N, C-alpha and C positions, 0 to 999 in steps of 0.2 A: 227203440221203436219195435213194435210187435204187431204182426198182422195175423188175423184168423178169419176163417170163413164159416158162417153158420148156414145151415141148409133148411131149417124149419123155425117156426116161431118158438117152439119149445127149446131148441138149442140156443136161440138168442136169449131167452129168459134164463136158461142155465148159465150162460156166460155172465149175465148180470149178477146172478146169485153168487157165482164164484168170485167176481170182483168185490162184491159187498163184504165178503169175509176178510178181505185184505185191507179195507179202508179204516181210517181212524177219524175220531172227531175233528172237525175243521177241514176235512178234505173236500176239495172242489173237483168235480168231474164235468168237463164241457163236452157236449154232444153236437157235432156238426154233420149235417147231411140234408139232402133234399127231403121234401115231404114224402112220407111213405117208406123211408129207409129203415124204420124200426127204432127210432129214438124212444118213443113211449114204451114200446115192447121191452126194450133193453132196461128201461127204468123200472118197469114192473118186476123184472128179475132182481134188480138192485133192492127194491122194496121188500121182496120176498126174503132175500138174504139178510136184510136188516130186521126181519120179524114184523114187518108192517102187515096188519090184518085187513085194512081197508082196501077197497078197489082203487087202483091207480089209473088216472086218466090225464090227458094233456091239460096243462093249465093255461091254454091259449088265451082265454078271456079274462082270467083272474091274475095272470102273470106269475103268481107264486102259490103253490099248494104245499101245505105242511102235513106230514104224516108221522104218527108216533109209532115207534118200534123199539128195538133194543137201543138203537140210536135214532134220533129224529132224522127224517129225510125231508129236505127242502127242494122241491121240484119247481124250477123256473122255466118259463117259456118267454123269452124277452124279445120275441119277434116284433111285437107291437111297440117296442121302444126304439125302433130304427129311427135315426136322425133325432134322437132325444138325448139330452145331457142330464136327464133327471136321475138322481141317485135315490133309489127307494129303500135305502138302508142296507145295501149289499154287504157292507162290512160286518153287520150283525150276523148275517148268514155265513159269510165266508170264513169268519173266525169264531163261529159258535160251536156248540156242542154236537152238532149233527153233521150229516153229509149233504152237500149241496150239489145238485145236478142242474146244469144250465144248458138249455136248448137255444140255439142261435146265438152263441156267445160273441160273435163278431160285432153284434150291436151294442155290447157293453164292454168292449175290449179294454178300455181305459180304466174300468173298475175291477177287472179281474186281479186276483192276488198274484204274486210272483211265482208261487208254486201251485201247480194243479195238474190234473191228468186230462189231456186232450184226447178225445175219441172221435175219429172220423168214420162215418158210416156211408157205405155206397151199395146200391142195389146191383146185383150181378144178373139176376133174373127174377121171376115172380116171387120165389121163395128164398133165394140165397142172398146173403149180405156179407160184405167185407168190412171188417172192423180193423182200424189202424189205431193203435194206442201209442201216444207220444207223451212221454213223461216230461214234466217241467219241474225239476228239483230232485234232490237225492231220494227223498221218501218215495216219490212216485216212480223213480227208477227201480227201487226195490219192489214196489207193487207190481210193476210190469214184469220184472224177472220172476216173481212168484206166480204170476198169471200164466206164464209160459209152461210151468211144470204141471 
């Protein structure tokens, strides 16, 4: 486990960029946090680190947005799938050639792969956010160790 605090939107984006450089095709990153804790801002940083040129926004109403970069980025907001057992092809994303980011992962917990990087976000004040990185699997333990440096 690793915790870090960001104090600006820019440092949250920088943290996402740094993480992107450590990820591999097929990696899944889950983002847990209340509304306004910076999940989409952090994902913008991941996208920048992956070379995505398009504007990144929350996929709340579409559930999944796909972005092309050096690696594809699959950005999911599965909040609307609460109390649903519908599988919308998660395996294709979770075991694909890109990086998958899942906001509100608790609503599809039974579909998540065995190995992924869990990221918990919490607001400290208006600008500061606490990120807690919890690896699930050896690869993600390595990612977290590299993120610390």
